[in-house]
C-alpha positions as CSV (number, residue, x, y, z in Angstrom):
1,M,-45.6,-29.0,-26.8
2,K,-47.8,-27.7,-24.1
3,A,-49.6,-24.3,-23.8
4,A,-47.9,-21.5,-22.0
5,A,-49.2,-20.6,-18.5
6,F,-52.5,-18.6,-18.4
7,D,-55.2,-17.5,-16.1
8,Y,-58.7,-18.8,-16.5
9,T,-62.1,-17.3,-15.6
10,R,-65.5,-19.0,-16.1
11,A,-67.9,-16.2,-16.9
12,D,-71.6,-16.5,-16.0
13,T,-73.0,-13.3,-17.6
14,L,-72.3,-11.2,-20.6
15,D,-71.6,-8.2,-18.4
16,Q,-68.9,-10.2,-16.7
17,V,-67.4,-11.2,-20.0
18,L,-67.3,-7.5,-21.2
19,E,-65.8,-6.3,-17.9
20,L,-63.0,-8.9,-18.1
21,L,-62.3,-8.0,-21.7
22,S,-62.2,-4.3,-20.8
23,H,-59.3,-4.9,-18.4
24,G,-57.6,-7.7,-20.3
25,G,-56.5,-5.8,-23.4
26,D,-54.9,-7.9,-26.1
27,E,-53.7,-10.5,-23.6
28,A,-57.2,-11.8,-22.9
29,R,-59.0,-14.2,-25.2
30,I,-62.5,-15.7,-25.2
31,I,-62.8,-19.4,-25.4
32,A,-66.0,-21.2,-26.3
33,G,-65.6,-24.5,-28.2
34,G,-61.8,-24.2,-28.3
35,Q,-61.5,-26.2,-31.5
36,S,-59.1,-23.8,-33.0
37,L,-57.7,-21.8,-30.1
38,V,-56.6,-24.8,-27.9
39,A,-54.7,-26.3,-30.8
40,M,-53.0,-23.0,-31.5
41,M,-52.1,-22.7,-27.8
42,A,-50.7,-26.2,-27.7
43,M,-48.3,-25.3,-30.5
44,R,-47.7,-21.9,-28.9
45,L,-48.9,-20.1,-31.9
46,A,-51.2,-18.3,-29.5
47,R,-50.2,-17.4,-26.0
48,P,-53.0,-15.5,-24.2
49,E,-52.4,-14.6,-20.6
50,H,-56.1,-14.9,-19.7
51,L,-58.8,-17.1,-21.0
52,I,-62.5,-16.1,-20.5
53,D,-64.8,-19.1,-20.8
54,I,-68.2,-18.1,-22.2
55,N,-69.8,-21.6,-22.3
56,H,-72.0,-20.9,-19.3
57,V,-73.3,-17.5,-20.5
58,D,-77.0,-18.2,-21.4
59,A,-77.3,-14.9,-23.3
60,L,-74.8,-16.1,-25.9
61,A,-76.5,-19.4,-27.0
62,G,-79.7,-20.0,-28.9
63,I,-81.4,-19.6,-32.3
64,N,-84.2,-17.1,-32.9
65,T,-86.3,-16.5,-36.1
66,A,-87.3,-13.0,-37.2
67,S,-89.3,-11.9,-40.3
68,D,-86.4,-11.6,-42.6
69,H,-83.5,-13.4,-40.9
70,V,-82.5,-16.0,-38.4
71,A,-80.4,-14.8,-35.5
72,I,-77.8,-17.3,-34.1
73,K,-76.1,-16.5,-30.8
74,A,-72.4,-16.7,-31.0
75,C,-71.9,-19.6,-28.6
76,T,-74.4,-21.8,-30.3
77,R,-72.8,-25.2,-31.1
78,Q,-72.4,-26.1,-34.7
79,A,-74.1,-29.4,-34.1
80,A,-77.1,-27.6,-32.6
81,A,-77.4,-25.3,-35.6
82,M,-77.0,-28.3,-37.9
83,A,-79.9,-30.1,-36.1
84,S,-82.1,-27.0,-36.0
85,S,-85.3,-27.2,-38.0
86,A,-85.4,-23.4,-38.3
87,I,-81.9,-23.4,-39.9
88,K,-82.9,-26.2,-42.3
89,R,-86.1,-24.4,-43.3
90,E,-85.0,-20.7,-43.2
91,V,-81.3,-20.7,-43.9
92,P,-80.8,-23.7,-46.2
93,L,-77.3,-22.5,-47.4
94,L,-75.9,-22.6,-43.8
95,A,-77.6,-26.0,-43.3
96,A,-75.8,-27.3,-46.4
97,A,-72.4,-25.9,-45.2
98,L,-72.4,-27.2,-41.7
99,P,-71.9,-30.9,-42.5
100,L,-68.7,-30.0,-44.1
101,V,-67.3,-28.4,-41.0
102,G,-64.6,-30.7,-39.5
103,H,-65.8,-33.9,-38.0
104,I,-68.7,-34.8,-35.7
105,Q,-66.5,-34.2,-32.6
106,T,-65.5,-30.8,-34.0
107,R,-69.1,-29.7,-34.5
108,N,-70.2,-31.0,-31.1
109,R,-67.9,-28.5,-29.4
110,G,-67.3,-25.8,-32.1
111,T,-69.5,-22.8,-32.1
112,I,-70.9,-20.6,-34.9
113,G,-69.4,-17.5,-33.5
114,G,-66.1,-19.2,-32.8
115,S,-65.7,-20.2,-36.4
116,L,-66.3,-16.7,-37.6
117,A,-64.1,-15.0,-34.9
118,H,-61.2,-17.4,-35.8
119,G,-61.2,-15.9,-39.3
120,D,-60.0,-19.0,-41.2
121,P,-60.4,-18.0,-44.9
122,T,-61.7,-21.4,-46.0
123,A,-64.1,-22.0,-43.1
124,E,-67.5,-23.2,-44.3
125,V,-69.5,-21.0,-41.9
126,L,-67.6,-17.9,-43.1
127,L,-68.2,-18.9,-46.7
128,A,-72.0,-19.2,-46.1
129,A,-72.0,-15.9,-44.1
130,V,-70.2,-14.1,-47.0
131,A,-72.6,-15.6,-49.6
132,L,-75.7,-14.5,-47.7
133,G,-74.4,-11.1,-46.5
134,A,-74.7,-12.0,-42.8
135,R,-74.6,-9.2,-40.2
136,L,-72.8,-9.6,-36.9
137,S,-73.3,-7.9,-33.5
138,L,-70.4,-7.0,-31.2
139,A,-70.6,-5.9,-27.6
140,S,-68.3,-4.0,-25.3
141,I,-68.8,-2.1,-22.0
142,G,-69.1,1.0,-24.2
143,G,-72.1,-0.4,-26.1
144,T,-72.9,-2.5,-29.2
145,R,-72.2,-2.2,-32.9
146,T,-73.3,-4.2,-36.0
147,L,-71.1,-5.0,-38.9
148,N,-71.8,-6.6,-42.2
149,I,-69.7,-9.7,-43.0
150,A,-67.5,-7.7,-45.5
151,E,-66.6,-5.3,-42.8
152,F,-66.0,-8.0,-40.2
153,S,-63.8,-10.4,-42.2
154,V,-60.8,-8.3,-43.2
155,G,-58.0,-10.8,-43.9
156,A,-56.8,-14.4,-43.4
157,M,-57.2,-15.1,-39.7
158,E,-58.1,-11.5,-39.1
159,T,-61.4,-9.9,-38.1
160,A,-62.6,-6.5,-37.1
161,I,-63.3,-7.6,-33.5
162,L,-61.6,-5.2,-31.1
163,D,-59.7,-6.4,-28.0
164,E,-62.5,-5.3,-25.7
165,E,-65.4,-6.7,-27.8
166,C,-67.3,-10.0,-27.8
167,L,-69.1,-11.3,-30.8
168,T,-72.7,-11.9,-29.6
169,E,-75.0,-12.7,-32.5
170,I,-75.0,-13.5,-36.2
171,Q,-78.0,-12.7,-38.4
172,F,-78.4,-14.8,-41.5
173,P,-80.9,-13.4,-44.1
174,K,-83.7,-15.7,-45.3
175,P,-84.1,-16.3,-49.0
176,P,-87.3,-15.0,-50.8
177,S,-90.3,-17.1,-49.9
178,A,-92.0,-16.6,-53.2
179,L,-89.3,-18.4,-55.2
180,S,-88.2,-22.0,-55.6
181,I,-84.9,-22.1,-53.7
182,G,-81.9,-24.3,-54.3
183,V,-78.6,-24.3,-52.5
184,A,-75.3,-26.0,-52.8
185,V,-71.9,-25.9,-51.0
186,D,-68.9,-27.9,-52.2
187,E,-65.2,-27.9,-51.5
188,I,-62.0,-29.6,-52.4
189,S,-59.9,-30.9,-49.4
190,P,-57.2,-33.4,-48.9
191,R,-59.5,-35.6,-46.9
192,A,-63.1,-35.3,-45.6
193,G,-63.0,-33.0,-42.6
194,D,-59.7,-31.4,-43.5
195,Y,-59.3,-27.7,-44.2
196,A,-60.6,-26.9,-47.6
197,I,-58.3,-25.9,-50.5
198,I,-61.1,-24.4,-52.6
199,G,-64.8,-23.9,-51.7
200,A,-67.9,-22.4,-53.2
201,A,-71.5,-21.7,-52.1
202,A,-74.6,-20.9,-54.1
203,E,-78.2,-20.0,-53.1
204,L,-80.6,-19.2,-55.9
205,G,-84.3,-18.8,-56.4
206,L,-86.3,-19.6,-59.6
207,A,-89.5,-17.7,-60.5
208,E,-92.5,-19.5,-61.9
209,D,-91.2,-19.0,-65.5
210,G,-87.9,-20.6,-64.6
211,S,-85.8,-17.4,-64.6
212,C,-83.4,-16.6,-61.8
213,G,-85.0,-14.1,-59.5
214,H,-82.5,-14.5,-56.6
215,I,-78.8,-15.5,-56.5
216,R,-76.1,-15.3,-53.8
217,L,-72.6,-16.7,-54.5
218,A,-69.3,-16.9,-52.7
219,S,-65.9,-18.5,-53.4
220,S,-63.1,-19.3,-50.9
221,G,-59.6,-20.5,-51.1
222,A,-58.3,-18.2,-53.9
223,S,-58.3,-15.0,-51.9
224,P,-57.4,-13.9,-48.3
225,V,-61.1,-14.0,-47.4
226,P,-64.1,-15.6,-49.1
227,V,-65.3,-13.3,-51.9
228,L,-68.9,-12.4,-52.8
229,C,-69.1,-13.1,-56.5
230,G,-71.0,-10.0,-57.4
231,P,-70.2,-9.8,-61.2
232,T,-71.4,-13.4,-61.6
233,M,-74.5,-12.7,-59.6
234,E,-75.4,-9.7,-61.7
235,A,-74.8,-11.6,-65.0
236,L,-77.0,-14.5,-64.0
237,T,-79.9,-12.6,-62.4
238,G,-82.9,-12.9,-64.7
239,S,-81.3,-15.5,-66.9
240,R,-82.5,-19.1,-67.5
241,L,-79.2,-20.4,-65.9
242,G,-78.2,-22.5,-68.9
243,D,-74.9,-24.3,-68.6
244,S,-73.2,-22.1,-71.1
245,E,-74.5,-18.9,-69.4
246,I,-73.1,-20.2,-66.1
247,D,-69.7,-21.3,-67.6
248,D,-69.3,-17.8,-69.0
249,A,-70.5,-15.9,-66.0
250,V,-68.2,-17.6,-63.5
251,Q,-65.1,-16.3,-65.4
252,L,-66.1,-12.9,-64.2
253,I,-64.8,-13.7,-60.7
254,N,-61.2,-13.9,-62.0
255,P,-60.4,-10.2,-61.2
256,L,-61.6,-10.8,-57.6
257,L,-59.1,-13.6,-57.0
258,S,-55.7,-13.1,-55.4
259,P,-54.5,-16.7,-54.6
260,E,-51.3,-17.6,-52.9
261,S,-49.3,-20.8,-53.0
262,D,-49.0,-23.0,-49.9
263,V,-48.2,-26.6,-49.0
264,Q,-51.7,-27.7,-50.2
265,A,-51.9,-26.1,-53.6
266,S,-50.2,-23.5,-55.9
267,A,-51.7,-20.1,-56.7
268,A,-52.1,-21.2,-60.3
269,Y,-54.1,-24.3,-59.3
270,R,-56.4,-22.2,-57.0
271,R,-57.0,-19.6,-59.7
272,R,-57.7,-22.3,-62.3
273,V,-60.1,-24.3,-60.2
274,A,-62.1,-21.6,-58.4
275,P,-64.4,-20.6,-61.4
276,G,-65.1,-24.3,-62.2
277,M,-66.0,-25.0,-58.5
278,L,-68.3,-22.0,-58.6
279,A,-70.0,-23.2,-61.8
280,R,-70.5,-26.6,-60.2
281,V,-72.4,-25.3,-57.1
282,I,-74.5,-23.0,-59.3
283,K,-75.6,-25.9,-61.4
284,M,-76.3,-28.1,-58.4
285,A,-78.4,-25.4,-56.8
286,R,-80.2,-24.7,-60.1
287,D,-81.1,-28.4,-60.4
288,K,-82.5,-28.5,-56.9
289,A,-84.5,-25.3,-57.4
290,E,-85.9,-26.7,-60.7
291,I,-87.1,-29.8,-58.9
292,K,-89.0,-27.7,-56.4
293,R,-90.3,-25.4,-59.1
294,T,-91.7,-28.4,-61.1
295,E,-93.1,-30.0,-58.0
296,G,-94.9,-26.7,-57.1
297,R,-96.5,-26.5,-60.6
298,T,-97.8,-30.1,-60.4
299,S,-99.0,-30.1,-56.8
């Protein structure tokens, strides 16, 4: 099947993008990497009348480091973020998530903002954004607004972006520099590069005495959007992160889960596996942090 007929405009400035969106209504769509939208158009699951190409808008690409966060412009390629030394150093959880996104070809074209705007509930970039509490900037001809990720991601394949708005930037918070940081992202998928069935992400920091001074956790695949695992985070803050403590604490996410059955897995499977996957990434992150803590004490 081929895409339905559409008009196409290559925008050169953000102002031009916003002007086009203001007149296009719900029939206009932004295209950047096109890794999701083009496939949906080919199957006629999406039939926009007007595509606005933002690939040549310089203001929408790039990575900048601030004191407490790293700002990634929406049209930054996933491969560029993956290769960025600033991302590896300052946002290690995102750096751990990016290699799981699709395949090399997908990451070469796909963008950070495009992944979030698409709203896939098991997308790895979205999972990391939820875990870290990312903030997103949206622009229209009427001005700009900033949303936290919980306000932005409102349902499966559904975001808070208005028809006249363009996602411009995502701010990922840095972990505390005074702690030994460990991160882990893992998922279950039919094959490497396929959409995930269940995913989990963990970032934690150990104090000098080995206690947990910082922890951010998220789980995907067993709810319409990735969930921030607040009860588990609260239970493990200040603890020594023993295996039994972790195994008990991950069960606290059960009330947050609302899985559905699909062709990949049943709701019962998703509910059963999600806590175990969360425990796995916590232990992986803990072990990495402990190595850094030990190295710091002996250096």
